[in-house]
N, C-alpha and C positions, 0 to 999 in steps of 0.2 A: 694236578695241573697246572698251572698258575695258570692266569686267561692271554698273554702274551705266547706260550708253549707255539711251539710251531700247529701241533695237533689238537691245541684245544678249539673245542665249539667255537668259540668264538671268531679265530684268525679261520676256520672253515666258513663261517656264513660271510665275512667278505674273500673270501679268494674265490679267483674268478673260474670257479668247478661251473657246468652242466647241471649237475642237480640245482644248486644254489641262482644261477641264475632263471630258473624255470620254478622254483619254491618265490620268488620274487617279482616272477611276471602273475603269478596267479593270485599272491596276493593282492598287490595292484591294480587286479580287476576286478577280484569276486569281490573286492568288501567293502568297496563305494557299493557296486549294483547288490548286495548289502540291506546294507545302512539303507543303501534310498526305498528300496522295497519297505525295509522297516518303518521307515518315518511317513512313508504313503498313507501304507494301512493304517496309523500312529494318524494323522491329519483331517482323512478320509471317516474314520471311526467319528471322529471332533466331530467334524462338517457336517453330519449324518442330521436330514432336517427331525424335528417329534411327531409325533406321528395321531392326529383325532383319528378314532374310531367311529365311522357313523353307522349305526345303524337303527333297526326301529320294522316297528310290520312295514307291507308295501302303502304305497297311498299315505305315506304322511308326510313327504314333503324333504328327502334326502337328495333326490337328482336334482332336488331344485334350490336345492340350496348348497349343492357340492357347484351346480354352474353361477350361481352368485356371487358360488369364494375366490371362483376361479377367474370370471369375466364382469362381473363388476356388474353384468346384469341378467335379464331374464330372459328364456328362449323356452321353443314348446322342450317337454322331456317327455319320454315315455316310461312303463315300469321297466326295472334296471337284474338286465341275465346275470349281467358280468360284475365282478367288482373293480371300481375306478375311483383310482391314486391323480389326487393332482397337485402341484405347487401350489399354491396359497401366502397372501401378505397378506398380514394383518390391516385392518381400515384404518387413518386415524378419526377420529382422535386417537383410537384409543393405544396403551402401552400397555409392553409388556415388562408381565411382575417383574422378572429376571433382566430387566434394560431402563429401569424405573431412574437410575441416578445418572444414568446414558446421554450422553446429547443428541439430539436430532440427526446433526450432520457426524458422526461418529458410525463408520461399518460398522464395528459391533453391535448397536441401535437395529442396523437395516438387518443386519443375518435374525436378529435376537424375533424382527417380525415373520421370519417365516414358516412356515408346518409345512405341514403336506396332512388331505383327509381323505382318505381310504373309505369310499362309499361303498357298502356291500348290498346283495338281493333283500329285498325287508321273503319274499314270496316264503311260505315255510319249506322248499324242498330245494330251495338253493341258498338257504340261512348257515349252511356248513363251511363257507366261506365266514364267514364270521367267526362261529365257533373255533374255526382250526385258528385265526390269531387271539381269540382269547384264550385256547391251550397255552400260548407261548407269547407270551405277549411283550417281549421285550423293547421292541422299537415302538408302542405302543403309550404315550401320554398321557391318554385322557379319552374316556368311551364320552359320545353323544348318543342318547336314547331319543327319538323324533319319535313322537307318535301327534297323531291328530284330535285335537282337542276336541273337533265334531264328530267324530266317530268316536269316540270315551262315551256318550253322552249316550249310547245308545251297548244294551251289555253284550253284543257279539267283537266289538269293536273294543270296550272294557278285557273284557276275557280275552281276547288272541293281544294285544296287550301286557297284559301282568303276565301271561303266563311268560311268552317271551321275554319280556322285562326280569321275570324269575329265573330263567335263565342266565343270563347274563350274568344277574347280582350270584349263583349260587358259583358260575365259573366264577366270578372273585375270589370268593369264599374259598375257594377248595384248592385255591392257589394259593392262597394267607395258610391255612392252618395244616397243609403238606410241605411248606418250605423246612428245608433242614436247619436251616439257621435261626441264631433267635433274636437276632435283629428283623427277621422275616423280608418280605420283596417290596420294592420300595411300593407306594403309592399312586392309585386309579384311577381319578371321580370319576361322576358321571355325572352328567344333565339328561335331564329328561325334560330334554326342546319341545315346548305344546306350542303343536304349529299350525295356523290358520284361528288366529286368536281375533281376526278380522269377522268372522262368520259368527251368525244369531246364535246361533245352537252349540258350540262352541263354551269349553266349560273352562271354568276361571284358574289361574295357575295353584291359586290350594286347594280349590275344589279336585284340579285331575291327581296333585300329590295323593290328598285323602281316599279319594274311587279307588288309585292304583295300589295303596298299601291294602285296603280294605277286597282289591280283588288280589291278592298276592298271599292275601293270610287264608283263603279260602284254597288258593291252587296248594299252599305249602298243605292246607291241613285233605283235602282231595288227593294228593298224591304222597302222603303219610302212609294213608290208610290203604291205597293201592298197594303199598311199598309192602303192610302186614299181609295183605288175603296174600298177597302173591309168594310170600315166606313161607305164611300157617300152610301155603296147597302143598311149597313145594319140598316141607319142613312136615308135616303130618301135624302139623301142629301144634309141636312139642317144643321147639324155638323159637325165640322171638328174633324178627329181623331190628338189627341197625340198622336206626332210621338218625344217627345223627350224621352221616356225612352228606344225606339228602335232604337236610330240615337249614331251611334261610335263617337267618337270624338268630338271634336268642333262642336256647334249648327251651324244650318244655311247651308250655302252654299260654296261651295268650295270644293278642291280635300283634302283626309285624307291623315293622316301625322301621322308616328309610335312615334313621337315628343307629337305629341298630346295624350297620351296616361300619358305623364310622372304627367301632374294635377289628376290627380285617383291615383299616386303612382306606378306606374307601366312602367317602362322602357324597353323597347323592342330593344335588338341587332340583327344585324346575321353576324352571324360569318361561313365561310365552311369550311368544314373537307370531311373526307372520311375513313368510318369506313372500309370497305375493299379495300385492293391494289390488285396488282396483281401476287392471289397466295397467299395473305397475308395478313396481319390484314394490315390498314391503317393505318394516324394518323390524330388524332382528338385532338392534344395539344392542341389547340383553344376554343373548350370544356372543357377542365379540368381546361383550366385557367380559361375559368368564371361562371365552379361549384365550384372552386373555391374563387375564388372573393366573391360567395353568400354561404359560407360553415362559 
């Protein structure tokens, strides 16, 4: 049957039939709506801002830093009981790593400076807000672990920070080792933001790093022993417990070091600062610089 025959599909398509008119109207109305929805979703996904997850023990200064980031000023803060997300702008003269070659008047440059800061409560009973984000960190660009550098000088404060940091790093390690592709998940760097450096009792950044590594080593050893004891009790001492999934860093014996996390795509750095000063806002330039490097 030729295309010009009376019974051909092309002749039927252009004939003034009711079915042809209905199909044409549906295509003319529905297709633009579907196309608009598809393009809108893609544009919204592209325009989503990177999120920096703020974690750490209570009293470290997370909420104070969040307030400073949002308002560029310091106000009275209280212990958080709910997560808080604020939209922030990387202050000048810091430049995002993704916009080094853009001019200041470029709209893309201004967009690259914007990010979200997600502040999570640091109390032990409320840390599930942070662990929920770590379980599926699709929108997390980086993690900022805020600690009180003065509290680390005492055993209680050091142990609390080390246990929490151990859990954060272990969650990132499990995410990497459980990946189903050879490429692995995206890298999520971690900044240990040592706050309150203006206090006389605050530990310097290099000592904060050393003390946390030492304390995490002890946490790792004590938890491994607890797993062995629990496994032996449940199995009657006949089977050994596989501790590989719960062992942070390199397997086997030895001290833990933050450099071991680079093997799972997690670079850990320590930068000291103080959000609050003597009656005014302090200096967090090192933190801004690190955020800019990861934007």
